[in-house]
C-alpha positions in Angstrom: 127.7 104.5 103.5 125.8 103.0 106.8 126.3 99.6 107.7 122.6 99.0 106.1 123.3 100.0 103.7 126.6 98.1 102.8 124.6 95.3 104.1 122.3 95.3 101.5 124.4 95.6 99.2 126.3 92.2 100.0 123.0 90.6 100.4 122.4 91.5 96.5 126.0 90.5 95.5 125.3 87.3 97.3 121.7 86.7 96.1 123.2 87.5 92.2 126.0 84.7 93.0 123.6 82.2 93.9 121.4 83.0 90.5 118.5 84.6 92.5 117.0 87.1 90.2 115.4 90.3 91.5 111.8 91.0 91.2 109.8 94.1 89.8 107.3 95.9 92.3 104.2 93.9 92.4 101.4 95.3 90.8 99.2 97.5 93.4 96.4 95.1 93.9 98.9 92.2 94.3 100.7 94.5 96.9 98.6 93.5 100.1 100.5 92.5 102.9 103.8 93.5 101.4 106.3 95.8 103.2 105.2 99.4 103.2 109.0 100.7 103.9 112.1 100.5 102.7 114.5 98.3 105.0 117.7 100.4 104.4 116.4 103.9 104.7 113.1 103.2 106.6 111.3 105.5 104.4 107.6 104.5 103.2 107.8 103.4 99.2 105.7 105.7 97.1 103.6 104.9 94.2 106.1 105.9 91.5 109.6 104.5 93.0 110.6 101.5 91.6 111.7 98.9 94.4 113.1 95.4 94.3 112.1 92.2 96.4 114.5 89.5 97.3 113.5 86.3 97.1 113.6 86.6 100.5 110.5 88.8 100.6 112.6 91.7 101.8 111.5 94.9 99.9 114.0 97.9 99.1 114.0 100.7 96.9 115.9 100.0 93.9 117.9 103.3 94.5 118.9 102.2 98.0 120.2 99.0 96.9 122.4 100.7 94.3 124.0 103.4 96.4 
């Protein structure tokens, strides 16, 4: 496990403890200005992939946050 993956997992744990809700991916029309790549693996988001957006507006692949 990389340090960035572990850090992302800790951020998610802390966010849940603080009662933050994980947002679903925005509709494509609302995604303008959104990051085009995951903050953990740095791969671009595909249209079919599920991503999660933290309240701080950082975006991650759902898979990257869970593993």
